[in-house]
C-alpha positions as CSV (number, residue, x, y, z in Angstrom):
1,M,55.7,-1.0,-22.0
2,N,56.2,2.7,-21.2
3,R,53.0,3.5,-23.1
4,R,51.0,1.0,-21.1
5,I,52.4,2.4,-17.8
6,M,51.4,5.9,-18.9
7,R,47.9,4.8,-19.7
8,L,47.6,3.0,-16.3
9,V,48.8,6.1,-14.5
10,S,46.4,8.4,-16.4
11,W,43.5,6.0,-15.7
12,T,44.4,5.9,-12.0
13,V,44.6,9.7,-11.7
14,A,41.3,10.2,-13.5
15,S,39.6,7.6,-11.2
16,V,40.9,9.4,-8.1
17,I,39.6,12.8,-9.3
18,C,36.2,11.3,-10.1
19,L,36.0,9.6,-6.7
20,A,37.0,12.8,-4.9
21,G,34.3,14.7,-6.8
22,C,31.6,12.2,-5.8
23,L,32.7,12.5,-2.2
24,L,32.5,16.3,-2.3
25,A,29.1,16.2,-3.9
26,T,27.9,13.9,-1.2
27,Q,29.1,16.2,1.5
28,D,27.4,19.1,-0.2
29,N,24.1,17.2,-0.2
30,P,23.9,14.8,2.7
31,L,20.3,14.0,2.0
32,D,21.4,11.8,-1.0
33,T,22.9,9.3,1.4
34,D,19.9,9.3,3.7
35,D,17.5,8.5,0.9
36,T,19.4,5.6,-0.5
37,A,20.8,3.9,2.6
38,P,18.3,1.9,4.7
39,P,17.7,3.6,8.0
40,A,18.9,1.9,11.2
41,V,15.4,1.0,12.4
42,G,13.9,-2.4,13.1
43,A,11.0,-3.9,15.0
44,S,11.8,-3.7,18.7
45,G,9.2,-6.1,20.0
46,E,9.4,-9.8,20.7
47,H,9.4,-12.4,17.9
48,F,9.0,-16.1,18.2
49,R,8.8,-18.8,15.6
50,L,6.9,-22.0,16.4
51,E,7.2,-25.3,14.6
52,T,3.8,-27.2,14.2
53,P,2.6,-30.1,12.2
54,F,0.9,-27.6,9.9
55,G,4.0,-25.5,9.3
56,P,5.7,-22.6,11.0
57,I,3.9,-19.9,13.0
58,H,5.4,-16.5,13.6
59,L,4.4,-14.6,16.7
60,W,5.2,-10.9,17.4
61,R,4.1,-8.5,20.0
62,P,5.2,-4.8,20.5
63,E,7.6,-3.6,23.1
64,D,4.8,-1.9,25.2
65,Y,2.5,-4.9,24.9
66,D,-0.3,-4.9,27.6
67,P,-2.1,-8.3,27.8
68,R,-5.0,-6.7,29.7
69,T,-6.2,-4.7,26.7
70,A,-4.5,-6.5,23.8
71,G,-6.2,-7.8,20.7
72,T,-5.3,-10.5,18.3
73,V,-4.3,-10.0,14.7
74,I,-3.7,-12.9,12.3
75,Y,-2.0,-12.1,9.0
76,V,-2.5,-14.8,6.3
77,H,-0.1,-14.7,3.3
78,G,-1.2,-15.2,-0.3
79,Y,-0.1,-17.6,-3.0
80,F,3.5,-18.1,-4.3
81,T,5.0,-17.6,-0.8
82,G,5.2,-19.2,2.6
83,A,5.0,-17.9,6.2
84,D,8.8,-17.8,6.6
85,E,9.3,-16.1,3.2
86,A,6.5,-13.6,3.8
87,W,7.8,-12.7,7.3
88,E,11.2,-11.8,5.9
89,A,10.4,-10.4,2.4
90,D,7.5,-8.2,3.5
91,R,9.1,-7.1,6.8
92,L,6.0,-7.9,8.6
93,A,7.4,-7.2,12.1
94,A,8.3,-3.7,11.1
95,Q,4.9,-3.1,9.5
96,F,3.1,-4.5,12.6
97,E,5.2,-2.1,14.8
98,A,4.4,0.8,12.5
99,S,0.6,0.3,13.2
100,H,1.2,1.1,16.9
101,Q,-1.5,-1.5,17.9
102,N,-1.4,-3.3,21.2
103,A,-2.0,-6.8,19.8
104,L,-0.5,-10.2,19.5
105,F,0.3,-10.7,15.8
106,I,0.1,-14.3,14.4
107,V,1.4,-15.3,11.0
108,P,0.5,-19.0,10.3
109,E,1.3,-21.1,7.2
110,A,-1.3,-20.9,4.4
111,P,-1.7,-22.4,0.9
112,A,1.0,-21.3,-1.6
113,S,-1.3,-22.3,-4.6
114,K,-4.8,-23.3,-5.3
115,Y,-3.7,-26.9,-5.4
116,E,-2.6,-26.9,-1.7
117,E,-5.0,-27.7,1.2
118,V,-5.7,-25.0,3.8
119,P,-3.6,-26.1,6.8
120,W,-5.5,-24.2,9.4
121,K,-9.1,-24.9,8.6
122,S,-10.2,-24.0,12.2
123,L,-9.5,-20.6,13.7
124,E,-10.1,-22.1,17.1
125,S,-7.5,-24.8,16.5
126,L,-4.9,-22.2,15.5
127,L,-5.5,-20.0,18.5
128,R,-5.4,-23.1,20.8
129,T,-2.1,-24.2,19.3
130,V,-0.5,-20.8,19.8
131,D,-1.9,-20.7,23.3
132,E,-0.5,-24.1,24.2
133,V,2.9,-24.0,22.4
134,G,3.6,-20.2,22.4
135,P,5.6,-18.4,25.1
136,F,2.6,-16.3,26.2
137,P,-1.2,-16.7,26.2
138,V,-3.4,-15.5,23.4
139,P,-5.7,-12.5,24.3
140,T,-9.2,-13.5,25.0
141,G,-10.9,-10.7,23.1
142,P,-12.0,-10.3,19.4
143,V,-9.8,-11.4,16.5
144,A,-9.0,-9.5,13.3
145,A,-7.8,-11.4,10.2
146,V,-5.8,-9.8,7.5
147,G,-5.4,-11.7,4.3
148,H,-3.6,-11.1,1.0
149,S,-4.7,-12.6,-2.3
150,G,-5.4,-16.3,-2.0
151,A,-5.7,-16.0,1.8
152,F,-9.4,-15.6,1.3
153,R,-9.6,-19.5,1.2
154,T,-8.3,-19.7,4.8
155,I,-10.4,-16.8,6.1
156,L,-13.6,-18.2,4.6
157,G,-13.3,-21.2,6.9
158,W,-12.9,-19.0,9.9
159,L,-16.1,-16.9,9.4
160,P,-18.3,-19.1,11.6
161,N,-16.0,-18.5,14.6
162,P,-17.7,-15.9,16.9
163,R,-14.3,-14.4,17.9
164,L,-13.7,-13.2,14.4
165,H,-15.0,-9.6,14.2
166,E,-12.9,-7.9,11.5
167,V,-11.6,-9.0,8.1
168,I,-9.2,-7.0,6.1
169,L,-8.9,-8.4,2.5
170,L,-5.9,-7.1,0.5
171,D,-6.8,-7.8,-3.1
172,G,-8.4,-11.1,-2.0
173,L,-12.0,-11.1,-3.1
174,Y,-11.6,-13.8,-5.8
175,N,-14.4,-15.9,-4.4
176,G,-16.7,-16.5,-1.5
177,Q,-18.7,-13.2,-1.9
178,R,-21.9,-14.9,-0.7
179,D,-20.2,-16.1,2.5
180,F,-18.6,-12.8,3.2
181,S,-21.9,-11.0,2.6
182,A,-23.7,-13.3,5.0
183,W,-21.0,-12.8,7.6
184,L,-21.2,-9.0,7.3
185,R,-25.0,-9.1,7.9
186,S,-24.7,-11.4,11.0
187,S,-23.7,-9.6,14.2
188,P,-23.5,-11.8,17.3
189,G,-23.9,-10.0,20.6
190,T,-23.5,-6.2,20.6
191,R,-20.4,-6.0,18.3
192,S,-20.9,-5.8,14.5
193,H,-18.8,-7.5,12.0
194,R,-16.6,-5.3,9.9
195,M,-14.8,-5.7,6.6
196,I,-12.1,-3.6,5.0
197,L,-11.9,-4.4,1.3
198,V,-8.9,-3.2,-0.7
199,A,-8.9,-3.9,-4.5
200,S,-6.5,-3.6,-7.4
201,A,-6.5,-6.8,-9.5
202,T,-9.9,-7.7,-7.9
203,R,-11.5,-4.4,-8.6
204,R,-14.3,-5.6,-10.8
205,K,-15.5,-8.3,-8.4
206,S,-15.0,-5.9,-5.4
207,D,-17.0,-3.2,-7.1
208,R,-19.9,-5.6,-7.7
209,F,-19.7,-6.8,-4.1
210,A,-19.6,-3.3,-2.6
211,R,-22.7,-2.2,-4.6
212,R,-24.7,-5.0,-3.0
213,Q,-23.8,-4.2,0.6
214,P,-25.9,-1.7,2.7
215,G,-24.1,1.2,4.4
216,V,-20.8,0.8,2.5
217,A,-18.3,3.6,2.7
218,R,-16.1,4.1,-0.3
219,R,-12.7,5.8,-0.9
220,P,-10.9,6.2,-4.3
221,S,-7.6,5.3,-2.7
222,V,-5.9,3.9,0.5
223,P,-5.4,6.8,2.9
224,V,-1.8,7.8,3.8
225,E,-2.8,8.2,7.4
226,F,-5.7,6.7,9.4
227,S,-6.7,10.2,10.5
228,Q,-7.7,11.0,7.0
229,L,-10.7,8.7,7.3
230,T,-14.1,10.3,8.2
231,P,-16.0,9.1,11.3
232,R,-18.5,7.4,9.0
233,E,-15.7,5.5,7.2
234,R,-14.1,4.4,10.4
235,H,-17.3,2.9,11.7
236,A,-18.8,1.5,8.5
237,S,-19.4,-2.2,8.5
238,L,-17.8,-2.3,5.0
239,I,-15.2,0.2,3.8
240,Y,-14.1,-0.3,0.2
241,L,-10.8,1.2,-0.8
242,R,-9.7,1.2,-4.4
243,S,-5.9,0.8,-4.2
244,Q,-3.3,3.1,-5.8
245,Y,-0.8,0.3,-5.1
246,T,-0.4,-2.8,-7.1
247,H,-1.2,-6.3,-5.9
248,S,2.3,-6.8,-4.5
249,E,2.9,-3.3,-3.3
250,M,0.0,-3.6,-0.9
251,I,2.0,-6.0,1.3
252,S,5.6,-4.8,0.6
253,S,5.4,-1.0,0.5
254,G,4.8,-0.4,4.2
255,R,2.1,2.1,3.3
256,V,-1.0,-0.1,3.5
257,I,-0.8,-2.7,6.2
258,P,0.2,-0.3,9.1
259,V,-2.7,2.1,8.3
260,L,-5.4,-0.6,7.9
261,L,-4.3,-2.4,11.1
262,K,-5.6,0.6,13.0
263,F,-9.1,-0.9,12.3
264,A,-8.1,-4.0,14.3
265,A,-9.8,-4.7,17.6
266,A,-6.9,-3.5,19.7
267,T,-5.9,-0.4,21.7
268,A,-3.4,2.0,20.2
269,L,0.1,2.4,21.6
270,P,1.9,5.8,21.6
271,E,3.0,6.7,18.1
272,S,6.4,7.9,17.0
273,P,6.2,9.8,13.6
274,V,10.0,9.5,13.1
275,R,9.9,5.7,13.6
276,T,6.8,5.3,11.3
277,A,8.5,7.3,8.5
278,A,11.7,5.3,8.9
279,V,9.9,2.0,8.7
280,R,8.2,3.1,5.5
281,R,11.5,4.1,3.9
282,K,13.1,0.9,5.0
283,S,10.2,-1.2,3.7
284,A,10.6,0.6,0.3
285,T,14.3,0.0,0.1
286,A,14.2,-3.6,1.4
287,G,13.1,-4.8,-2.0
288,T,16.5,-4.0,-3.5
289,K,18.0,-6.7,-1.4
290,K,15.6,-9.3,-2.8
291,A,15.5,-8.4,-6.5
292,S,15.3,-12.0,-7.6
293,L,12.4,-12.7,-5.2
294,S,10.5,-9.6,-6.4
295,S,10.9,-10.6,-10.0
296,Q,9.5,-14.1,-9.2
297,R,6.5,-12.6,-7.4
298,A,5.8,-10.2,-10.3
299,H,5.9,-13.0,-12.7
300,A,3.7,-15.2,-10.5
301,N,1.2,-12.4,-9.9
302,S,0.8,-11.8,-13.6
303,S,-1.2,-15.0,-13.8
304,Q,-3.0,-14.5,-10.5
305,K,-6.5,-14.4,-11.9
306,A,-6.0,-17.5,-13.9
307,S,-4.7,-19.5,-11.0
308,L,-7.5,-18.5,-8.7
C-alpha cells in the first residue's frame, strides 16, 4: 500500500512540474496560442434562413449593405452536401464578409448527387421567391453565380436568364462546355458575360475548354489577393486559374471564395486587413471541429469524377 501511495505521489508531482513547464513556455511564446485558438471573429452582417418547397435558402448581407448599389451573388453547393451543411461547414457567411462586396448573398438548395433533380431550374423563380418570402428585396441589377463541383447542373439551367452576367466555377466544369461557350460569346446589351474558371480535379477538361475560347487570360494559381491580377485578367471574358488548392480546399480554406467574389457585379465595401486575415485563420481552423465531416467529404470526393 505504501509503495502504491509513493508511486501516486511521484506521478502527481511529475505532472505538476510538466504542466508548469508548459505554461511557462506558452508565456514565453504567446504566438503559439494565437495560431492554434480560433480568433474571436464572425460575420457581422444579417443572416436569414428561409423555408421553401424546394428546400432551405440562406440569405446574408453585410453590415454596411447599401441596396442602391448592391449586386446579387448566388452560391450553389456541390454534391455530397446540402445548403444547411455547406452554410455551417464552409463558413460561408465569414467568407462572404471577407470579400467586402456590397451584395445580397443567396445560398439555395441544390442536388447532393447526380441522381437528384435540380430544385431551382429557373433563376427567375429563385429570385422571385427570395423577393416575396425574404425580409428585404432582391437587388435589381446583374447576378453572379458561384458554383462548386456538381453545381454546374444548376447553373447550366440559368444561362438563358439575361440577369446572369458572371459565372464562377470552382472545379465544376464536368459537363456543359458547349453551353458555357455559347453563353460566353453572347453578350446582351452593353455588358459582356464573364466566367472565372478554377480547376483542380477538372484540369484536363478545363484546359481543353480554355484553349478554345478567344481572349482567355490564364494564371498558374489562384492569387492570394485580388490586387495581384493584371488589368487584362480582371477584364477578360474568361479567366482560367489552375488551383493550388484541392477540390475541397477551394470552398473551405477561406482563400479562394473571398478573392474571386471581387469579380462579382457589386460595389466594394471598405476593407479591414485584420478582419480578412482573421477570417482566413478561422476558416482554416474550423475544420478541426468537423473532423468526421471532412473525412466523409474527402472519401466522397475521391470518386467525384466517376459519379459525375
